[in-house]
Backbone as a ProteinNet text record, in pm:
[ID]
protein_1_A
[PRIMARY]
MSRIEFNNVWKEYGRHVVLENLSLSVDTGEFCTIVGASGCGKTTFLRMLLGEERPSRGEIQLDGKPLRDEPGPDRGVVFQRYSVFPHLTVLQNVMLGLELEAAPLSGRLFGAARRRASEQAREMLDSVGLNQALDRYPTELSGGMQQRLALAQTLVMKPRILLLDEPFGALDPGIRTDMHKLVLQLWQQIGLTVFMITHDLYEAFYLGSRLLVFDKLRIDPQAMEAYGATITYDLPLANVDQGTIEGIRQHVEEEVPRAVEAAVN
[TERTIARY]
10845.1	10722.2	10674.5	10560.6	10549.8	10438.9	10436	10336.8	10323	10194.4	10162.9	10085.3	10118	10043.6	10005.3	9869.8	9821.3	9787.7	9884.8	9837.5	9815.9	9651.4	9597.1	9587.4	9599.5	9602.3	9498.2	9491.9	9416.4	9447.7	9358.4	9410.2	9318.9	9357.3	9293.2	9317.5	9249.9	9301.8	9233.6	9297.6	9257.6	9142.4	9013.6	8922.8	8879.6	8871	8807.4	8864.6	8786.3	8845.3	8811.5	8901.1	8845.8	8855.6	8966	8971.7	9026.6	8962.5	9009	9023.2	9116.7	9160.5	9180.5	9240.2	9274.9	9353.4	9322.9	9437.4	9406.8	9508.8	9493.9	9617.3	9606.9	9755.3	9718.9	9803.5	9760.6	9903.3	9889.9	10016.2	10037.1	10157.6	10175.4	10090.2	10046.3	9960.8	9827.8	9775.1	9624.7	9579.5	9452.4	9377	9279.3	9272.4	9194.2	9118.9	8990.6	8911	8840.7	8828.9	8772.5	8634.4	8534.3	8397.4	8354.1	8268.3	8259.6	8160.9	8093.5	8011.6	8111	8061.7	8158.5	8156.6	8323.7	8354.8	8403.9	8381.6	8442.5	8579.8	8676.5	8824.8	8895.4	8819.1	8909.6	9016.3	8990.8	9097.9	9210.9	9189.1	9258.5	9383	9296.2	9373.4	9459	9425.4	9526.5	9632.7	9628.3	9712.6	9828.1	9767.5	9871.5	9965	9891.8	9988.9	10097.6	10057.9	10124.4	10220.1	10216.8	10288.8	10287.3	10189.3	10142.4	10088.4	10026.5	9968.2	10048.9	10067.8	10114.9	9979.2	9988.9	9898.9	9919.4	9807.9	9794.4	9854.7	9816.1	9835.1	9856.9	9956.8	9965.9	10075.6	10077.4	10186	10158.4	10206.9	10175	10309.8	10334.3	10469.7	10473.2	10588.6	10591.9	10712.7	10684.2	10752.6	10849.9	10759.1	10818.7	10876.5	10894.6	10944.9	10857.3	10895.1	10776.9	10795.5	10660.5	10651.9	10710.8	10787.4	10836.1	10725.8	10759.4	10667.4	10666.9	10688.3	10716.9	10688.6	10620.1	10587.6	10729.4	10749.4	10852.5	10834.6	10927.9	10882.8	10834.5	10842.6	10761	10627.5	10576.6	10401.7	10389	10316.2	10256.8	10104.8	10069.2	9927.5	9878.6	9729.3	9673.4	9524.7	9500.4	9382.2	9284.8	9171.6	9017.1	9080	9158.4	9192.4	9321.8	9320.6	9475.2	9577.5	9691.6	9819.5	9903	9881.9	9972.2	9998.4	10134.9	10204.2	10153.2	10039.1	10006.9	10098.4	10226.3	10336.4	10422.4	10380.6	10519.4	10404.2	10452.1	10420.5	10385	10323.9	10289.2	10422.2	10506.2	10643.6	10696.6	10716.5	10818.7	10742	10610.2	10536.8	10590	10588	10640	10766.8	10851.8	10994.5	11053.2	10942.3	10985.1	11050.6	10960.8	10987.4	11112.8	11162.4	11286.5	11386.6	11394.2	11470.7	11483.8	11397	11402.7	11462.3	11443.7	11484.5	11672.1	11681.7	11848	11911.1	11847.3	11898.3	11815.6	11818.7	11720.4	11763.3	11866.7	11924.8	11863.5	11880	11878.2	11762.5	11731.2	11622.6	11590.8	11723.1	11750.4	11843.2	11814.3	11905.9	11984.9	12120.1	12159.2	12214.7	12233.1	12320.8	12226.9	12282.5	12251.7	12164.2	12179.8	12089.8	11953.5	11941.9	11798.2	11746.4	11843.9	11767.4	11713.3	11751.8	11732.8	11589.6	11587.1	11470.6	11360.6	11389.1	11280.2	11234.9	11323	11271.6	11174	11228.7	11126	11005	11006.7	10873.5	10786	10887.6	10781.5	10709.6	10778.1	10744	10630	10611.8	10497.4	10392.6	10397.3	10280.6	10222.4	10321	10276.2	10181.4	10215.3	10141.3	10012.4	10016.8	9864.7	9800.8	9841.3	9771.3	9790	9903.2	9909.4	10043	10083.1	10205.5	10173.4	10051.8	10033.9	10011.7	10035.7	10008.5	10110.8	10228.3	10392.1	10398.1	10375	10403.5	10273.9	10168	10063.1	10063.8	9966.9	9982.3	9851.5	9857	9758.9	9611	9593.9	9485.1	9431.8	9499.8	9490.1	9405.8	9443.4	9361.3	9256.3	9196.3	9016.9	9054.8	8941.4	8956.8	9009.2	8960.2	9040.8	9155.3	9214.1	9359.4	9446.9	9389	9459.3	9468.9	9385.7	9400.6	9489.8	9478.5	9601	9750.4	9737	9886.9	9914.1	9824	9842.9	9900.2	9802.9	9886.7	10023.7	10059.8	10183.5	10283.6	10269.4	10354	10367.4	10294	10311.3	10402.5	10315.8	10383.4	10549.1	10585.8	10684.9	10793.3	10781.1	10875.6	10890.1	10809.4	10804.2	10754.1	10655.6	10622.8	10585.3	10611.8	10532	10402.9	10389.2	10227.8	10160.2	10032.8	9965.4	9843.2	9825.3	9728	9640.4	9488.6	9400.6	9274.2	9249.8	9184.3	9066.4	8957.1	8854	8901.9	8973.3	9067.7	8962.8	8848.6	8769.2	8636.6	8593.8	8479.3	8419.6	8535.9	8503	8451.5	8475.1	8477.2	8368.7	8312.9	8175.9	8180.9	8076.5	8052.7	8133.6	8148.8	8220.3	8340.1	8422	8565.4	8619.6	8497.9	8536.3	8574.3	8478.8	8489.1	8610.9	8693.6	8821.6	8920.6	8912	9013	8990.6	8892.5	8903.1	8967.6	8948	9055.6	9179.9	9204.3	9374.2	9395	9338.4	9386.5	9393.9	9317.1	9314.7	9451.8	9465.5	9584.1	9727.6	9717.9	9836.2	9910.9	9777.8	9797.7	9842.5	9779	9801.9	9955.1	10014.9	10139.2	10235	10235.7	10338.8	10336.6	10211.1	10190.3	10209.4	10153.4	10103	10032.4	10076.4	9974.6	9878.7	9746.9	9679.4	9575.2	9572.5	9446.2	9340.9	9262.3	9166.5	9034.8	9012.8	8891.1	8771	8640.1	8540.5	8423.2	8359	8188	8078.3	8155.7	8072.4	8078.7	7991.8	7995.2	8033.1	7983.6	8011.5	8131.8	8201.5	8345.3	8426.6	8378.2	8456.4	8419.9	8331.9	8346.1	8409.2	8392.1	8452.2	8598.6	8652.6	8815.3	8870.8	8813.5	8892.7	8913.6	9002.2	9050.6	8986.9	8976.7	8927.6	8877.2	8776.1	8691.9	8672.4	8730.9	8746	8619.9	8506.2	8458.1	8457.5	8448.8	8486.1	8334.1	8324.8	8196.7	8244.8	8123.5	8140.7	8062.9	8137	8068.6	7974.4	8038.2	7954.8	7917.7	7800.4	7785.5	7716.4	7769.6	7727.6	7669	7537.8	7454.8	7503.9	7542	7603.3	7742.3	7817.6	7948.1	7965.1	7953.7	7962	8110.4	8184.2	8309.5	8405.8	8324.1	8416	8447.3	8387.3	8430.3	8467.3	8550.5	8599.6	8546.6	8577.2	8549.7	8681.7	8632.8	8696.1	8656.2	8731.4	8701.1	8584.6	8452.5	8362.8	8313	8368.5	8381	8506.4	8582.6	8705.1	8648.5	8660.7	8592.6	8665.9	8732.1	8790.2	8686.3	8693.4	8549.3	8564.9	8666	8624.2	8518.6	8484.2	8407.5	8284.9	8261.9	8151.6	8025.9	7872.4	7761.9	7677.9	7598.9	7512.3	7427.7	7379.1	7316.7	7406.7	7537.1	7635.7	7660.8	7666.9	7689.2	7565.5	7457.6	7331.8	7323.6	7376.2	7378.2	7450.1	7588.6	7692.7	7627.5	7567.5	7518.2	7407.8	7313.5	7210.8	7252.8	7358.2	7424.2	7509.6	7578.5	7692.3	7626.6	7479.8	7426.4	7280.2	7233.8	7090.8	7109.7	7161.3	7160.5	7263.3	7388	7453.2	7418.8	7376.7	7343.3	7208.6	7144.1	7006.9	7063.6	7151.1	7159.1	7272	7318.8	7392.7	7286.1	7227.7	7074.5	6983.7	6970	6926.1	6993	7078.6	7177.9	7192.2	7208	7169.3	7102.2	6949.7	6820.2	6783.9
12199.3	12242.9	12192.5	12126.3	12065.9	12140	12280.2	12329.3	12323.6	12285	12249	12351.8	12389.6	12498.8	12438.8	12473.6	12448.7	12558.9	12585	12743.3	12710.5	12751	12740.3	12623.7	12507.2	12372.3	12368.9	12275.5	12223.7	12057.8	11972.1	11835.8	11810.1	11790.5	11739.6	11632.2	11548.9	11458.6	11469	11515.9	11553.3	11680.1	11685.4	11755.3	11743.4	11626.5	11608	11660.1	11775.9	11857	11784.7	11740	11673.6	11794	11839.9	11947.1	12099	12216.2	12337.8	12449.3	12498.3	12651.9	12601.7	12494	12476.2	12566.9	12638.2	12704.1	12677.5	12630.6	12581.1	12592.9	12639.2	12639.6	12509.5	12420.8	12332.6	12356	12357.5	12354.1	12261.6	12233.3	12128.9	12073	11952	11909.8	11927.8	11977.9	11960.3	11823.8	11814.3	11688.4	11754.2	11727.9	11769.7	11637.9	11649.3	11553.4	11587.9	11515.7	11575.1	11459.4	11536.2	11494.7	11555.1	11503.4	11543.9	11407	11481.3	11347.7	11262.4	11130.1	11049.3	11116.3	11079.8	11122.5	11267.4	11349.7	11479.9	11509.9	11394.3	11437.5	11396.5	11375.8	11357.3	11285.4	11173.7	11090.9	11132.8	11176.1	11259.6	11346.2	11436.5	11509.1	11429.1	11325.9	11288.7	11208.4	11142.6	11108.9	11221.9	11345.8	11432.8	11465.8	11457	11481.9	11364.3	11251.6	11152.6	11131.6	11202.6	11207.6	11121.4	11058.2	10952.6	11007.9	11146.9	11238.4	11346.4	11441.8	11567.7	11695.2	11765.4	11887.6	11935.8	11948.3	11981.2	12139.3	12223	12374	12386.1	12497.5	12538.4	12448.7	12461.1	12401.4	12355.9	12240.5	12197.8	12198.7	12266.3	12295.5	12240.5	12205	12119.8	12221.7	12307.8	12381.8	12490.2	12548.9	12659.2	12596.5	12439.1	12387.5	12303.7	12272	12199.6	12050.3	12019.5	11871	11766.7	11663	11582	11490.7	11458.2	11399.5	11242.8	11202.4	11057.2	11032.6	10926.6	10879.7	10886.3	10916.1	10913.2	10913.3	10858.1	10824.7	10934.1	11056.7	11159	11174.6	11088.4	11092.6	10936.7	10901.3	10753.5	10770.3	10669.3	10643.7	10517.1	10519.7	10391.7	10384.9	10283	10263.3	10200.1	10208.8	10106	9948.9	9912.9	9772.9	9786.8	9672.8	9639.2	9636.9	9690.3	9684.2	9580.5	9476	9387.3	9278.8	9220.1	9094.6	8964.2	8882	8771.6	8653.9	8662.7	8588.8	8596.3	8703.5	8766.8	8779.9	8780	8779.2	8922.3	8921.1	9089	9168.9	9111.9	9184.3	9187	9071.4	9097.8	9190.6	9207.8	9311.4	9455.6	9481	9635.8	9639	9536.1	9555.2	9574.8	9509.2	9525.1	9682.3	9745.6	9906.2	9962.8	9947.2	9968.9	9888.8	9747	9663.4	9719.6	9778.7	9828.5	9942.5	10033.8	10169.6	10142.1	10105.2	10067.2	9975.4	9872.3	9785.6	9786.2	9867.3	9864.7	9745	9698.4	9594.5	9470.4	9420.2	9280.2	9277.5	9389.3	9384	9313	9328.9	9227.2	9314	9298.5	9369.6	9225.6	9263.4	9154.7	9205.7	9131.9	9151.9	9275.7	9354.2	9470.9	9544.4	9558.4	9669	9621.4	9469	9392.7	9392.7	9355.2	9395.9	9522.1	9626	9780.9	9771.9	9732.4	9757.6	9644.1	9540.4	9460.4	9524.1	9608.7	9691.1	9805.8	9869.1	9971.3	9918.2	9808.3	9737.9	9690.5	9628.9	9617.8	9719.1	9822.7	9928	10008.4	9981.6	10056.2	9934.4	9841.5	9732.6	9746.9	9756.5	9793.7	9897	10007.5	10146.1	10116.8	10035	9998.9	9918.7	9818.1	9736.4	9569.3	9585.9	9435	9341.1	9399.4	9333.4	9215.8	9145.8	8988.7	8909.6	8972.2	8939	8929.5	8936.1	8934.8	8840.1	8719.5	8599.1	8557.6	8618	8604.5	8624	8561.2	8595.8	8699.3	8750.4	8876.7	8797.4	8675.8	8556.5	8566.3	8548.2	8531.2	8626.6	8748.7	8858.6	8912.3	8991.5	9025.6	9154.6	9225	9312.3	9459.3	9491.8	9582.2	9584	9443.7	9415	9435	9377.8	9409.9	9564.8	9660.8	9762.2	9887	9782.7	9833.1	9800.7	9683.3	9651.2	9753.8	9800.3	9866.8	10002.7	10069.5	10155.3	10177.7	10057.4	10057.1	10015.8	9951.8	9974.7	10106.3	10192.6	10329.4	10400	10390.7	10498	10447.8	10344	10318	10359.5	10426.9	10495.1	10637.8	10679.6	10810.4	10930.8	10902.7	11002.3	11147.7	11265.5	11355.4	11409.4	11329.5	11360.6	11229.8	11207.3	11082.4	11070.2	11039.2	11015.6	10911.2	10896.1	10829.4	10824.1	10736.7	10716.6	10612.1	10654.5	10616.6	10459	10466.2	10330.6	10273.5	10318.6	10247	10230.7	10245.1	10226.4	10077.5	9953	9822.5	9768.3	9841.7	9796.6	9824.8	9708.5	9724.6	9812.4	9891.1	9986.9	9996.4	9894.9	9909.2	9904.3	9851.2	9852.4	9964.9	10047.4	10171.4	10257.1	10237.5	10346.6	10329.7	10205.3	10166.4	10240.5	10215.3	10265.3	10421	10493.2	10647.3	10664.4	10599.5	10640.1	10622.4	10546.8	10487.7	10611.5	10640.1	10723.3	10864.4	10907.8	11046.4	11029.3	10927.8	10912	10899.4	10853	10868.8	10989.6	11074	11203.3	11292.5	11286	11387.2	11329.4	11212.6	11152	11206.8	11167.3	11187.4	11316.6	11374.8	11511	11541.9	11425.5	11432.3	11527.1	11562.4	11620.3	11533.1	11520.6	11439.1	11459.5	11412.7	11432.4	11274.4	11309.3	11163	11216.7	11127.7	11111.1	11000.4	11045.8	10961.8	11017.7	10912.2	10946.5	10953.6	10938.3	10921.7	11083.2	11157.8	11279	11297	11186.5	11189.1	11185.7	11059.2	11029.7	11186.8	11266.4	11359.7	11470.7	11494.4	11615.6	11568.5	11406.7	11386.4	11401.6	11332.6	11328.8	11450	11514.6	11614.4	11744.8	11820.3	11959.1	12087.1	12015.6	12109.5	12045.7	12057.7	12000.7	12068.1	11980.2	12006.8	11972.9	12038.1	11998.3	12007.6	11883.3	11937.6	11927.1	11997.3	12016.5	12108.5	12061.4	12151	12274.3	12368.4	12519.6	12544.2	12452.1	12486.5	12359.2	12331.8	12178.7	12241.3	12187	12214.9	12091	12090.3	11977.7	11913.1	11999.9	11964.3	11882	11947.5	11894.6	11827.8	11738.3	11701.8	11726.2	11705	11711.4	11839.1	11931.3	12065.1	12128.9	12105	12197.5	12090.3	12114.1	12048.1	12079.6	12008.9	12027.6	12110.9	12194	12270.7	12263	12326.5	12340.2	12424.5	12397.4	12476.3	12526	12459.9	12473.9	12430.5	12526.9	12494.6	12562.7	12459.7	12499.4	12468.7	12521.7	12471.1	12409.2	12283.7	12229.4	12256.9	12304.6	12349.7	12479.9	12529.6	12656.4	12619.1	12510.3	12512.8	12461.5	12547.3	12513.8	12432.2	12351.4	12272	12297.1	12417.6	12465.7	12447.1	12479.1	12466.7	12302.5	12237	12084	12034.9	12106.5	11999.8	12080.1	12188.2	12235.2	12155.3	12120.6	12052	11898.8	11876.8	11724.3	11737.7	11793.7	11797.7	11838	11939.9	11973.4	11824.4	11772.6	11664.3	11550.4	11527.6	11385.3	11406.7	11521.8	11535.5	11654.7	11765.5	11846.7	11858.2	11766.3	11748.2	11676	11541.3	11439.4	11462.5	11560.8	11596.7	11690.8	11775.6	11887.6	11820.3	11691.4	11623.3	11521.5	11498	11427.8	11508.6	11635.8	11704.1	11767.5	11776.8	11829.5	11740.7	11576.4	11479.6	11456.2	11492.2	11499.1	11571.1
10046.7	9947.1	9816.1	9811.3	9661.2	9620	9584.7	9505.6	9343.9	9319.6	9195.7	9126.4	9005.1	8920	8798	8762.3	8635.3	8548.2	8467.3	8412.3	8263.6	8262.8	8115.3	8053.1	8116.9	8083.1	7996.5	7864.1	7749.8	7742.8	7725.1	7670.6	7580.3	7465.2	7346.7	7286.4	7202.9	7123	6990.9	6930.4	6786.8	6784.7	6740.7	6777.4	6883.1	6973.4	7092	7184.1	7269.4	7383.1	7485.6	7567.7	7705	7820.2	7825.3	7930.7	7871.9	7921.6	7861.9	7973.7	7940.9	8021.4	8187.3	8235.7	8364.4	8426.1	8530.5	8586.1	8739.7	8819.1	8975.1	9040.7	9168.2	9253.3	9379.3	9390.3	9513	9610	9726.4	9810.8	9868.6	9938.4	10002.1	10101	10120.9	10230.8	10217.3	10102.7	10055.5	10031.6	10074.6	10023	9930.7	9812.8	9722.1	9652.4	9676.7	9639.6	9499.2	9397.8	9261.5	9240.2	9185.6	9135.1	9039.7	8938.5	8830.5	8787.3	8631	8602.1	8493.8	8485.2	8414	8296.2	8224.9	8115.8	8085.5	8192.2	8205	8237.8	8212	8231.3	8388.9	8437.6	8587.8	8594.9	8522.1	8518.6	8438.4	8324.6	8233.7	8314.6	8409.6	8487.3	8562.2	8640	8720.8	8648.4	8513.7	8439.8	8426.8	8380.8	8335.4	8461.2	8592.2	8697.3	8719.4	8695.7	8679.7	8579.7	8478.9	8394.3	8275.5	8252.1	8152.3	8047.8	8049.8	7952.3	7970	7857.3	7839.7	7788.9	7860.1	7823.6	7661.7	7622.9	7461.6	7464.4	7525.7	7582.2	7711.7	7749.8	7902.4	7932.9	8087.4	8126	8279.1	8325.7	8485.7	8543.4	8655.4	8740.8	8885.5	8907.3	9048.7	9080.3	9195.5	9272.4	9149.8	9082.4	8989.5	8885.4	8857.5	8737.2	8679.4	8537.8	8442.2	8521.9	8508	8574.1	8479.5	8503.5	8427.5	8356.7	8195.8	8127.5	8141.8	8225.8	8275.7	8429.3	8455.7	8607.5	8681.2	8802.3	8893.5	9042.6	9136.5	9258.8	9347.7	9295	9369.9	9359.1	9272.4	9242.7	9267.3	9352.6	9362.4	9353.5	9288.6	9240.5	9296.4	9317.7	9358.1	9294.5	9215.4	9134.3	9201.2	9154.8	9185.8	9198.6	9087.1	9074	9127.6	9216.6	9276.6	9204.4	9194.4	9117.7	9191.2	9273.7	9344.9	9259.6	9290.3	9208	9289.6	9217.4	9299.7	9328.8	9254.3	9266.2	9400.8	9424	9547.3	9680.5	9788.1	9923	9956.2	10058.4	10102.5	10109.4	10196.4	10226.6	10090.5	10004.1	9880.5	9806.3	9782.9	9706.1	9751.5	9883	9926	9891.5	9911.2	9903.9	9775.6	9681.3	9533.3	9474.8	9498.3	9467.6	9520.8	9632.5	9701.7	9630.3	9592.7	9530.2	9376.3	9316.9	9173.5	9172.5	9287	9297.7	9306.8	9372.1	9419.1	9347.2	9269.8	9186.2	9055.6	8969.2	8855.9	8744	8737.6	8664.9	8719.5	8842.1	8876.8	8952	9017	9118.3	9206	9268.4	9406	9476.8	9610.8	9701.8	9768.4	9844.5	9919.7	10035.9	10150.9	10263.8	10325.8	10385.6	10476.3	10389	10253.9	10167	10176.1	10159.5	10168.9	10300	10431.7	10527.2	10567.4	10513.7	10526.6	10461.9	10339.6	10244.8	10328.8	10364.2	10460.7	10576.2	10653.1	10770	10738.7	10630.9	10560.3	10526.3	10458.9	10420.8	10519.8	10627.7	10757	10844	10836.6	10893.1	10837.6	10691.5	10613.8	10624.9	10633.8	10628.8	10785.8	10867	11012.7	11027.6	10953.6	10958.1	10869.8	10805.3	10722.1	10760.2	10896.8	10977.4	10889.3	10825.8	10759.4	10827.8	10940.3	11001	11035.7	11031.1	11060.1	10928.2	10803.2	10686.8	10591.8	10663.5	10584.1	10468.7	10514.1	10423.1	10337.6	10360.2	10294.6	10137.8	10027.8	9888.4	9882.3	9768.7	9761.8	9739.3	9682.1	9652	9827	9901.5	10041.3	10121.9	10081.3	10131.9	10097.8	10190.1	10143.5	10054.3	9986.7	9889.4	10000.6	10113	10186.2	10216.9	10238.5	10301.2	10154	10035.6	9912.6	9892.6	9906.1	9882.4	10003.8	10099.3	10186.6	10172.4	10079.7	10036.1	9940.7	9844.2	9716.6	9777	9881.2	9960.2	10012	10116.6	10138.9	10003.7	9911.9	9815.3	9731	9735.9	9682.1	9802.6	9916.5	10016.1	10057.7	10046.4	10082.6	9999.9	9880.8	9792.8	9831.2	9948	9989.1	9885.7	9832.7	9708.8	9819.1	9697.9	9788.9	9707	9647.2	9585.8	9558.7	9628.8	9622.1	9521.9	9409.2	9345.8	9383.1	9378.5	9391.6	9319.8	9216	9127.3	9182.5	9247.9	9293.6	9355.3	9475.3	9519.6	9568.7	9619	9732	9689.5	9543.5	9491	9478.3	9462.3	9488.2	9622	9715	9859	9920.5	10019.9	10087.7	10186.1	10246.7	10302.2	10410.4	10498.2	10625.2	10577.6	10519.6	10460.1	10418.1	10346.7	10290.2	10422.7	10535.4	10641.4	10691.1	10709.7	10756.6	10702.1	10528.8	10454.2	10464.7	10501.2	10489.4	10603.9	10724.5	10843.9	10820.9	10776.1	10733.2	10672.8	10549.5	10462.7	10544.7	10596.3	10669.9	10762.8	10850	10935.3	10865.1	10738	10674	10607.2	10586	10529.1	10605.3	10739	10851.3	10894.3	10910	10959.4	10857	10730.5	10613.4	10553.6	10561.9	10498	10363.8	10285.7	10151.9	10096	9958.8	9874.2	9810.2	9826.4	9782.9	9693.4	9573.6	9439.5	9454.7	9485.2	9508	9381.3	9331.2	9223.5	9298.2	9304.9	9360.5	9282.7	9286.8	9233.4	9391.4	9485.1	9642.7	9687.4	9655	9738.6	9892.6	9957.6	10136.9	10102.8	10027.4	10059.8	10024.9	9932.4	9895.7	9985.9	10070.8	10150.6	10305.2	10320.1	10428.1	10433.1	10307.2	10311.4	10272.1	10197.2	10136.4	10233.2	10187.4	10247.5	10144.9	10018.9	9907.1	9830.1	9729	9694	9560	9419.3	9262.8	9206	9157.3	9072.1	8936.8	8834.4	8695.4	8624.7	8508.3	8447	8320.7	8238.6	8084.1	8119	8097	8077.1	7949	7828.9	7726.3	7653.8	7584.3	7543.2	7406.3	7285.2	7167.6	7101.8	7086.3	7081.3	6920.2	6840.4	6683.2	6708.7	6771.1	6816.5	6980.8	7021.6	7165	7212.1	7136.6	7166.7	7174	7118	7038.4	7178.2	7304.8	7444.4	7560.1	7619.8	7729.3	7873	7980.9	8128.3	8170.8	8254.2	8341.1	8494.6	8583.9	8736.1	8773.7	8785.1	8821.7	8946.5	9033.6	9190.2	9248.1	9326.5	9422.5	9549.4	9634	9745.4	9881.4	9980	10114.8	10189.6	10220.6	10245.2	10398.9	10492	10633.3	10631	10517.5	10532.4	10479.2	10386	10329	10394	10362.8	10412	10363	10411	10390.3	10262.4	10235.7	10126	10012.8	9996.5	9896	9870.9	9976.8	9950.6	9886.3	9920.3	9853.7	9706.6	9678.7	9537.5	9478.1	9494.5	9411	9405.6	9503.9	9475.2	9356.1	9355.6	9273.5	9125.4	9138.4	8996.2	8932.5	9018.9	8961.3	8942.9	9044.2	9036.8	8922	8900.4	8850	8712.5	8716.6	8631.8	8510.4	8580.8	8457.6	8347.7	8410.1	8305	8243	8312.5	8241.2	8119.6	8142.6	8039.1	7906.5	7949.8	7840.2	7759	7834	7776.6	7657.5	7689.5	7669.3	7536	7523.7	7416.4	7301.4	7350.6	7260.2	7172.3	7251.1	7198.7	7123.2
[MASK]
+++++++++++++++++++++++++++++++++++++++++++++++++++++++++++++++++++++++++++++++++++++++++++++++++++++++++++++++++++++++++++++++++++++++++++++++++++++++++++++++++++++++++++++++++++++++++++++++++++++++++++++++++++++++++++++++++++++++++++++++++++++++++++++++++++++++++

């Protein structure tokens, strides 16, 4: 089990409150899609889960224990910008994490250990549809193939939690559809707990089993940074009716920017 709990979590930078009073429980295998207006703390939320940021107040727990304050192999992340190494082949990119984990000083494996790492990497690349591109370099791949490679890099380390920060935002519509199918397939096969930020509401409702909407409940026109965002909607998507979906769409795309503009002016 990989139960994640946010207990009254705040994130502040000096007087700038980014997130306030977050309380949330997520069980193993949930796929949480995250939406909200730009600048409302979605990426900060993800960075706290990754361990790159610490809560200013409150606590994040994993399986009843405080979450470690640094990234670890139990949490994998894929960003919109591909985090692949251009000087390594596809196979070498995926093997690198396994080699660094087993041999952190040299970063190289030999003999039977290297063959096992190569086999694991090949199996993962086969699962993401890159088994015909093992010896190619990232610059020789399309955008969709590079994102598949980034997923393979992350998943070969067998994380318990997968964090996705707008991973498909730069892809063409047809390629995005293929990536949606791939992510859902991998999620179901591996049993990951997923948190995914997106600005595409269709993507959020299509992929997620649970929708988290971030928004500011309070806005002070004289001090725009005095209040942070929190979770205003927390919905199991299997039971959401069309009226609620349309209400969330209007709130995120129209009402929130209008309220911020009115407060500023």
